[in-house]
N, C-alpha and C positions, 0 to 999 in steps of 0.2 A: 349598559343598562339604562333604560329611560328613567328620568327623574321627573316626577310630577310635583308641581307646587301645590300647596293647599293652604287655605286660610287657617290661621292659628285660632283655636278656640280653647276655652278653659277645659280642664280635665273633666272627664265624664263623672257625674255625681248621680248616684241612685240611692234610694233609701236602703238601710241595711238588709231589710227583707223586701222582696219584690213580689207583688201579687200577680199570679198568672191567671189568665182568663180563658184559656183554651177550651174549657168546658162550659163557658157561660151559656151557650145555646141550650144546654141540657138542664140548666138550673131552673128554668121556667119562671124567671123573675120578670115582672112587668117593669115599665120604665122607672116608676118610683122606687121599686125595690132595688133596681140596679144603681140608681143614684144614691139610695141609702147605704148600699153596700160600699160604694166608693167613700162615702162619708165615714163609715165605720172603719174602713182601712186607714183613712187619714187620721182618725182619732187614735189609732194604735201606732202612728208614726210611719205608716207605709204610704209613700206618695208616688211610687213607681209601679207601672202596670205593663205586663208583658203580653203582647199580641203577636199574631202572624196573619197575613192576608188569608191563608187557607183555613183558619180555625172555624169550626162549626160550619163546614162546607161553605166557606167564604161569607159567613153571616155575622160572626162575633164582632168584628170591627164596627159594623152598623148598629148592633145592639148597644155597644158601649157608646157610640156616637150619639145615639138617641138620648142617653142619659146626660151627656155633655150639652146637647141642644136644649134639654129641659132646664139646665142650670149652667149657662155659659161661663160664669165666673169660676167654675171648678177647674177649667182648663189651666189657668195660671197657677193652680195649687198642686198640679200633678205633673209627672213625667211619663211620657208614652214611648214605649219600645214596640217596634213591629219588625216583622221579618218578611222577606220575599225570596223568590227563586225556585220554589216548588210549583209545578203545574200539575194540578189534579184534574182528572176527568170529572166533570160536574155540569149539571144543568146551568149553573151560574157562569160557567166558562165553556160554552159549546165549541169554541175553537180548539180546545185541548183534546187531541185525538187519543193520546196515551199519557200516562204519568211520566213526567220527565223533569229535568232540572234546567234552569235557564238563568244565567247571570249576565246575559247580553245587556248592553247599554239600553237598548230599546225597551226590553222587558222591565228592567229595574226602574227606569224613569216612569213608565206607564203604571207599574205596580205602586210606586210611591204616590202618584196622583190619585189612583183608586183608593188607597188607604186614607189619604187626607180627606177625600170626599166622604168616605164611609164614617170616619171618626169625627167629622165636623171640627176639624182643626186645620191650621195653616202650617203646622210643622210637626215633625217627629223628633223627639229628643234623641232617639237612637234607632238606627236602621241596621239590621243584620241580614247577611246572606244566609238563608236558612240551611242549605245543604251544599256540599261541595259539587260544583258543576265540572264535569270532566272536560268540557269545552270552554272553561273560563279563560277569557283573554284579560290578563291582569291589567294591562295598560288601558284597555277600553273601559274596564270596570272602574279603575282609578279615576278616569276622566268623568265618568258618570257620578262618582262620589263628589268630585270637585264641583261639578255643575249643580248638584243638589244642595251642597253647602252654600255655594255662592248665591243661590236663589232663596236661601233661608228655609228651604223645605225640610232639611235634615241637619241636625246639629252635630251628631257623632255617627260613626259607622263602625261595624264590626262583623264578625262571622259567628256561625253556630255549627257545631258538629264537624269541624274541619280537623284534618290531621295537622301535626306541627309543621310538616313540610308545606302543606297547602296554605296554612296561615302565613308562614314565612314568605312565600312568594307574593301574596297580595300585600302583606305589610311592607315589603320592600318597595312597593309602588305607592302606597298610601297608608299613612299611620292609622292603625286600627285601635279602637278604644276598648274592646272586650272580646272575649270568646265565650259563647254560651255552650255548655257541655252537659252531658248526663253524668251524674255522680251521686251515689248513695251507698249505704252499707250493703246494698245488694248489687251494686255496679261499681267495680273498683278500677277498671283499666286506666282512667286518667291519672291515677296515683303513680303509675310506673311506666307509662308509654311516652313520657316526655311532654305531655300536654301542660301539666301544672308547672313543671320546671320552666317551660317556655314562657308561661304567663309571668312567673317571677322574674325571669331574665329581662322581659320587656316592660316590667312594672305595669302589667295589664291585669286588672282584677277580673277573674272569670265570673260568669253567671252560671248558676247550677239549676238545670231542670230535672224534674222527677226525683227530688231529694228523698221522697219516701218510697221510691221504687214503683211509682205509678199506682200506689195503693197496695202493691204486693206485700209490703212489710206487714200488713194486717190480715193476710190470707192464712187462715188456720190450716188449710189443706197443703200448704207449702212448708215442708219440714225445715228447710234452711231458713226461711223467713221466721218461723217460730223460734228457732235457736238464736237468731240474731236479736229478735224481739226480747227474748228472756234476758240477754246480756244488757241490752239497752235499759230494760226495766230495772235490773239490779244496779247498774251505774246510776240510774235516775234516783233510786232510793238514797244513794249517798249524796245526792244533790237536791235534797229537800223534797223528794218524792215527785220529781219532774216526770212528765208523761213520756212515753216511748217516742212519740212524734217530736217532742221538744228535744229529747236527747239525740235523735237522728240529725236534727238541725244543728245542735251544739257540736256534734262530731264534725260536720262540714265546716262550721265556722271556725273551728280550731286550726284549720290548715293555714299556713303562713301566706298563701296566695291571696288571702282576705276575700273569699268568695261572697257573691250576692246570691243567696238561695231564692228560688222562685216557688211560691206556694201553688197549689192547684185546686184549691177548695173554695166553694161559695159559702161555706160555713164560717161565721165569724170566729168560732172556737178554733177552727183550723188556722186562722190568721194569728190568734192569740198564742197557740202552741208554738208557732214559729218565732214570734216576737219574744216569748219567754226565754228562748234559747240565748238571746243576747245578754242575759244576766248570768249565764253559766260559763265558767272557765274550766275546761277539762284539763287535767294533768296529762302529761305524755303517756303515763301508764294507763289512765282511763281510756285515752284515744286508742292505744294499741290493744287494749282488752276488747274494745268493740271491733277493731280491725281484725283481730284474731278470730273472732266469731264469724265475721263477714267472709274472711278468706278461707276459713275452715282449717287453719294450721297456725303454728307458731311462726314468727319471723325466722328466716333461714339463718 
């Protein structure tokens, strides 16, 4: 098995709650509003921001970068996460004939350079491979990671949405810092498919996307979502009247893998709901009460 050397870097550090910006193009914020939103997040203790090159039809990184250009001193106060590896058909990328995945050395290096230009920064604190590429060459990708780190363009690397076996292969070639996965009271597979056990075994804190089920948790037309929401509200009443959103975040934070949940809202109240969860400690019975509603059954 090839062994690749890599520069030793301090362990990945992110704020306990990460602000997701994938919908920023829909927020209709001007540059000053985007900059103010970053300041409001920082005031709440959120200094980490989750991007991907494809967000907003390849526009969100530039929108965020405009805010950083308006106040360059912000860059040293924040941590920037971005992802690459998905090729979407888009007027912004006319060379993409079909939707596909690409973890080739050439694509990853070019994607990072594009992201750095768009974000008006010289480095990414964390780069993730967005989706598993069936043609991934683990050795070539590891060399790309090494070169990006050596150039100071990327400080840490990880993956998103990979299976435990896919992560294990790449991690055997280059130490990964995190795994970004979908998990919520409406999406439970990572709890028993080996994903979170692997994170604990590797001392790798996961990042959690769509912690509120992509907003589905608040869909009144969804019977299952309503049932889960009722239980979250009842448990929230026992914890000082905490909101349903706060309790969903608290449920995630209770897991011993010590996850970093990612918000998805431009509303400052949405950020506050997430941060409030840091003050709540669920008992095991509280946690399983929510799991039971989510799974629709008692534990076996």
